[in-house]
C-alpha positions as CSV (number, residue, x, y, z in Angstrom):
1,M,-12.9,-69.9,24.1
2,A,-10.3,-69.8,26.5
3,E,-8.2,-71.8,24.4
4,Q,-8.9,-68.9,21.6
5,M,-7.8,-66.4,24.2
6,R,-4.8,-68.3,25.2
7,I,-3.4,-68.2,21.3
8,T,-4.6,-64.5,21.1
9,F,-2.4,-63.8,24.3
10,Q,0.8,-65.6,22.9
11,E,0.2,-63.9,19.8
12,E,0.2,-60.6,21.5
13,L,3.6,-61.9,23.5
14,E,5.1,-62.5,19.9
15,Q,3.9,-58.7,18.9
16,V,5.7,-57.2,21.7
17,E,8.8,-59.2,21.3
18,A,8.9,-58.3,17.9
19,S,8.6,-54.9,18.7
20,L,11.3,-55.4,21.2
21,Q,13.7,-56.2,18.4
22,E,12.5,-53.5,16.3
23,E,13.4,-51.1,19.0
24,G,17.0,-52.8,19.2
25,A,17.5,-52.1,15.6
26,Y,16.6,-48.3,16.2
27,V,19.1,-48.2,18.8
28,L,21.8,-49.9,16.9
29,R,21.4,-46.9,13.9
30,A,21.6,-44.4,16.7
31,L,24.9,-45.9,18.4
32,R,26.3,-46.1,14.9
33,A,25.4,-42.5,14.1
34,A,26.6,-41.2,17.3
35,V,29.7,-42.4,16.9
36,N,30.1,-41.5,13.4
37,A,29.3,-38.0,14.7
38,V,32.1,-38.2,17.1
39,E,34.7,-39.4,14.7
40,Q,33.7,-36.6,11.9
41,A,33.0,-33.8,14.5
42,D,29.5,-33.6,12.8
43,A,27.5,-31.3,14.3
44,E,24.2,-32.1,12.0
45,L,24.5,-35.7,12.2
46,A,24.8,-35.0,15.7
47,D,21.4,-33.3,15.7
48,E,19.6,-36.2,13.9
49,V,21.0,-38.5,16.5
50,I,19.0,-36.4,19.1
51,A,15.9,-36.1,16.8
52,F,16.1,-39.8,16.1
53,D,15.6,-40.5,20.0
54,D,12.0,-39.5,19.8
55,E,11.7,-43.2,17.4
56,I,13.1,-45.0,20.1
57,D,11.1,-43.4,22.8
58,S,7.7,-44.0,21.0
59,R,8.7,-47.5,20.5
60,Y,9.8,-48.0,24.2
61,F,6.3,-46.5,25.2
62,S,4.4,-48.5,22.9
63,I,5.8,-51.7,24.4
64,Q,5.1,-50.4,28.0
65,E,1.7,-49.8,26.9
66,G,1.4,-53.4,25.0
67,I,2.6,-55.2,28.1
68,Q,0.3,-53.0,30.6
69,S,-2.6,-53.8,28.2
70,L,-2.3,-57.3,28.1
71,L,-1.7,-57.8,31.8
72,A,-4.9,-55.7,32.7
73,R,-6.8,-58.4,30.1
74,Q,-4.8,-61.6,30.9
75,T,-3.3,-63.6,33.8
76,P,-0.1,-65.1,32.4
77,V,0.9,-68.5,33.7
78,A,4.6,-68.4,35.3
79,V,6.6,-69.0,32.2
80,D,4.7,-66.2,30.3
81,L,5.1,-63.9,33.3
82,R,8.6,-64.4,33.2
83,L,8.6,-63.2,29.5
84,V,6.6,-60.2,30.2
85,L,8.7,-59.1,33.0
86,A,12.2,-59.7,31.0
87,M,10.7,-57.8,28.3
88,L,9.7,-55.0,30.5
89,H,13.2,-54.9,31.8
90,A,15.0,-55.3,28.3
91,N,12.7,-52.7,26.8
92,L,14.0,-50.0,29.5
93,H,17.6,-51.1,29.0
94,L,17.4,-50.3,25.2
95,E,15.5,-47.0,26.0
96,R,18.6,-46.5,28.3
97,M,21.2,-47.3,25.6
98,G,19.3,-44.6,23.2
99,D,19.7,-41.9,26.0
100,Y,23.5,-42.7,26.1
101,C,23.5,-42.2,22.0
102,V,21.6,-38.4,22.6
103,T,24.2,-37.5,25.2
104,I,27.0,-38.8,22.8
105,A,25.6,-36.6,20.3
106,K,25.0,-33.5,22.6
107,L,28.8,-33.7,23.6
108,T,29.8,-34.1,20.2
109,K,28.0,-30.7,19.4
110,L,29.6,-28.9,22.2
111,V,33.4,-29.5,20.7
112,S,32.3,-30.0,16.9
113,D,34.8,-27.3,16.1
114,V,37.7,-29.0,17.4
115,E,39.8,-31.6,15.2
116,P,39.2,-34.4,16.9
117,D,42.4,-36.8,18.3
118,E,43.0,-39.2,15.8
119,G,44.1,-42.0,18.6
120,L,41.0,-41.6,20.3
121,V,38.6,-41.6,17.2
122,Q,40.1,-45.2,16.7
123,A,39.4,-46.0,20.0
124,F,35.9,-45.1,19.9
125,E,35.4,-46.9,16.6
126,E,36.6,-50.2,18.5
127,M,34.2,-49.4,21.4
128,G,31.3,-48.5,19.0
129,Q,32.0,-51.7,17.2
130,R,32.2,-53.7,20.3
131,A,29.0,-52.2,21.5
132,E,27.0,-52.7,18.6
133,E,28.1,-56.4,18.4
134,M,26.7,-56.8,22.4
135,I,23.5,-55.3,21.4
136,R,23.2,-57.8,18.5
137,I,24.4,-60.7,20.7
138,A,22.2,-59.5,23.6
139,L,19.1,-59.4,21.3
140,D,19.8,-62.5,19.5
141,S,20.2,-64.8,22.9
142,F,17.2,-63.0,24.1
143,Q,14.9,-64.1,20.7
144,R,16.4,-67.6,20.6
145,R,16.8,-68.1,24.6
146,D,20.2,-68.9,24.4
147,L,22.0,-68.9,27.6
148,E,25.3,-69.4,26.5
149,A,25.4,-66.6,24.2
150,A,24.1,-64.4,26.6
151,S,26.8,-65.5,28.9
152,S,29.4,-64.5,26.2
153,L,28.6,-60.7,26.9
154,V,30.7,-60.8,30.1
155,D,33.7,-61.0,28.5
156,L,32.8,-58.9,25.5
157,D,32.0,-56.2,28.4
158,E,35.5,-56.6,29.7
159,L,37.2,-55.2,26.2
160,I,34.7,-52.5,26.3
161,D,35.8,-51.7,29.9
162,R,39.6,-52.0,29.1
163,A,39.0,-49.3,25.6
164,N,37.5,-47.1,28.1
165,R,40.3,-47.4,30.5
166,R,42.6,-46.5,27.7
167,A,40.8,-43.5,26.4
168,V,41.1,-42.0,29.8
169,E,44.5,-42.5,29.7
170,R,45.2,-40.9,26.2
171,V,43.2,-37.9,27.4
172,L,45.2,-37.5,30.5
173,D,48.4,-37.6,28.0
174,F,47.1,-34.4,26.2
175,G,49.0,-32.2,28.7
176,S,48.7,-28.3,28.8
177,D,46.8,-27.9,25.3
178,E,43.7,-26.5,26.6
179,S,41.5,-26.6,23.7
180,K,42.5,-30.3,23.4
181,R,42.0,-31.1,27.0
182,E,38.5,-29.6,26.9
183,W,37.9,-31.8,24.0
184,G,39.6,-34.8,25.8
185,L,37.3,-34.3,29.0
186,R,34.0,-34.5,26.9
187,M,35.5,-37.7,25.0
188,I,35.6,-38.9,28.7
189,L,32.2,-38.7,28.7
190,V,31.7,-40.1,25.4
191,S,33.9,-43.3,26.5
192,R,31.6,-43.5,29.8
193,C,28.7,-43.4,27.6
194,L,29.7,-46.5,25.2
195,E,30.8,-48.5,28.3
196,R,27.5,-48.1,29.9
197,I,25.9,-49.2,26.7
198,G,28.1,-52.4,26.8
199,D,26.7,-52.6,30.3
200,H,23.2,-52.6,29.4
201,A,23.5,-55.2,27.0
202,V,25.0,-57.5,29.6
203,D,22.0,-56.9,31.7
204,I,19.7,-57.8,28.6
205,G,21.7,-60.9,28.7
206,E,21.0,-61.4,32.4
207,Q,17.2,-61.0,31.0
208,T,17.8,-64.1,28.9
209,A,19.1,-66.0,31.5
210,F,16.5,-65.2,34.0
211,L,13.9,-66.2,31.1
212,V,15.8,-69.8,30.3
213,T,16.5,-70.8,34.4
214,G,13.7,-69.0,36.0
215,E,16.0,-67.4,38.6
216,F,17.4,-64.1,38.3
217,R,21.2,-63.5,39.1
218,E,24.0,-61.4,38.0
219,F,26.3,-62.9,35.7
220,T,29.1,-61.4,37.4
221,D,29.7,-58.7,39.8
222,A,32.8,-57.4,37.9
223,S,30.5,-57.0,34.8
224,H,29.1,-53.9,36.7
225,Q,32.0,-52.6,38.3
226,G,33.5,-51.0,35.3
227,G,30.1,-49.0,34.7
228,G,28.8,-48.5,38.1
């Protein structure tokens, strides 16, 4: 009977982890739509991103409840407990990414009547693609328990941090054009959101390292200096 319960417990763990990957796929969809909304000054698409966050949130709560239920009924051994803790943290980081996508959408709606600056739009396209790549690597390395791939997120994060700094510098160059300056100030916040999404991907990478090594450590203090 105990052996049967153990198998059931492992199956439940696998189901929760599969749900985590599904939540990640939803976050990727939200991010892509949010970046498109900015680039196209599309208020309707921004509304869709905001509404879609309910889907991400429902998966977040479902995973939280699944883990709580699992812990109430089972006493996991150390290695399983590591996975449970890592999934709790990764779940939170994904939900936060979804929140940043909503913030990007709301900022887009505030200035959707302003023609976007082409240079900044290109910067956001690059940052969005890098953030998507980081989320994919974070999720994939978590699934495969791949410490080397997870560690590579630090270098990718530095590229997003640099792009964020360039975006801020471009806005500062707008000068006295008032409507463009207001748009630019909102876009600094958009850039910051994309940079923070990259930081959360690094955080998921750190959970992979915890899973593999049994020790929690930040990959590098520098990886969070750009994002606070």
